N, C-alpha and C positions, 0 to 999 in steps of 0.2 A: 485368509485375512488380507485385505488390500494393504499395499505399502503406505497408503494414505491414512489409514485408520489408527496406526500406532506411531507415536513419537512425531506426529505432524501437526502443523498449525496453519490456518489460513490467515494471511495478512491482508487486510483491507486498507489500502494506503491512500491517504489524501482525499478521501471521499468526504470532504468537509464542505460546508455551505458555500464558501467563497470560491472554491474550485469547481464544484458541481454546477454552480450557476453559469459557468462559461459554456455549458453544454445543454442549456435549457431548450434550444431549438430542436434537439433530438429527444422526442417524447419518451422513448423506451430505453434511454441511456442507462438507467439504473436496474433494469429488470435482470440482467445477467449477474450483476453483483448481488442482488437479492437472492437469486437462485443459488449462487455459490455459498452465500452465508447460511441459507436454510439447509442446504445439503450438508455443510460442515456441522451445523448444530444437530441435525438428525443422526449423524454418524459419530457423534462425540469427538469431533475434531475441534480443538480450541480455536476460537476466532479472536484475533487481536487486531484492533483498530489502531491506525497510525495517522497522526496529523502533524502538520507543520504549524508552529506557533512560537511566539517570542514573549519573554517577560516584559512587564511594564518598564519603559525606559530603554529597551532593546540592548541590554548589556552583552548579548550574544552576537550582535552584528558588528562586522568590521567593514570599514570604508572600502577595502579592497575586494569585497565580495560583490560582484556585479549583480547577482540575482536578488540579494536581500538588503544591500546597504541603503537604498532609497527609503526603506520603511522607516528608518529613524527620523526622516523629515516628513514623510507622507502620513504616517500613522497607520493604524490598523494591524491586523494579524497578531494581536496579543492573545495570550491564553484565555482571556475572558471575552474576546471579541466574538460576536455571533458568526462571523465568517470562518472561524477556525473550529467551530463545533461540528461533530459528525452529523451528516445529513439525516434528517428525521426518518427517511424511508429505510435507513439501515441502522436504526437505533440500537446501540450496544445493550446487551443484557447485563444485569448487575455483576455477573462473574466474568465478563469480557473486558480485559484491560483496554484503555485508551492511552496509547503511548504518544508522548509529545517529543518531536524531534526538532532540531534547530538548523538543519541543513537539508540537502536533497535526499540522501540515503536514509532509510528507516532506522539505521543504526546510529546515525550522526547525532551525538549528544543525548541520546535517549537511553532509557533503561530496558530496551528491547532484549538485548543479549542476556541480561540478568534474568528476565522473565523466561526466555527460552531455556536457559540452563536450569532454572528452578523446576521447570516442567519436563526436563529431559527431552526437549524437542530437538530433532536433528534434521527434520524435513520441513521445508517451507513451501507453501502454495501461495503464489503471489498474484495479487490483483491491485489495480490502482490507476490513478490519473496523475501524471501523464506517463505514457510508455517511455518517452525519451527523458523523463525526469526521475521520479521516485522509483519506477520499476527498473530502469536501466541501472541506476546507482545501487539499488538494493541487490539486484542480481549479481553485479560485480563484487560487492562487498561480501555477500553471503557465500559466493563461490570461494572467495579468498579465505573465508572462515570455515570452509569444508562442510557446509550444509548441502543436503540434497535439495534440489530446487525444481519446482514445476511452476511455469507461468501460464496463467489462464488467459490465452490470447484475446478472447472476446470479452473478458472482464478487465481489459486494459484499454485506455483511450488516449489518444494524442490529437492535438490540433492539426497535425500534419499526417494524413493517412499514409503517405508514402514512407515517412519515417517509421510509423507504426509497423508497416508491412516489412520493411527491411530488418527492423529489430526482431520481430517475432519469427520471421522466416530464415534469416541469415545469421544474426548476431547471437540471440539468446540460445539457440540450439547447441552452441558450443559449450555452454555451461549449465543448461537446464533442459528439462523436458518441456515442450510447449504443447498444451492441449486446449481444446475448447472447453467451456464449462460443461456442455453435454457429455463430452468424452470423459472428463474428469469424474462427473457424477456417475456415469456408467461403470467406472473402474472401482467405485467404492464398495 
C-alpha cells in the first residue's frame, strides 16, 4: 500500500474564483489540479479545499497586515463573495470540506487542524495558488506541526516562474517531498 493512501489528504488551496481568474491566459491551468483531485478521489484520499475569505465587516483584518488591510476599504473577499468560492471546475463533493482561512497559511484561523486530527491524517499532499503564498506558508507550518508533506510541483502556480522554481527545487525539498502530479499518481 502506498504511503499516500492511508492517513493522507490532498489540500487544494486557494483555487477560488478571484485567484484562478488571474491565470485565465493559461488555458490548461486547472487540468493538473483536476487530475490530482480525481486521483485522490479514486484512491480514497480525502480532498480538503482551502480558501481565503473574511467575515462581513472584516473583523479579522488588522491595519498592520500589508496583504489584507486594504480590503476593509476596498471591499470584496467576504465569505459570501463570488470571488472566494471554489472554482466550478474543481467543485467539492458533499463529503469534502471547504476550510476558510483568514491569512496566508491554510492553518491560519481555520479549522483545518481539527479536521486533520479528526480524520487521523498525518500526511499532506499540497497543491495551490500561489507557490510563494499559501503553499510556502503551509509547508512551513505543516513541517513545524510534524506532518509528512508532499508538494505537487506542477499543481502549484505562482505569478513569478523563477520564484516557483526556486521554491520547488531548493526550498521545499528541505521539508517536503516534491513530485509532479504524474509521479504522485504513479505512486498510488
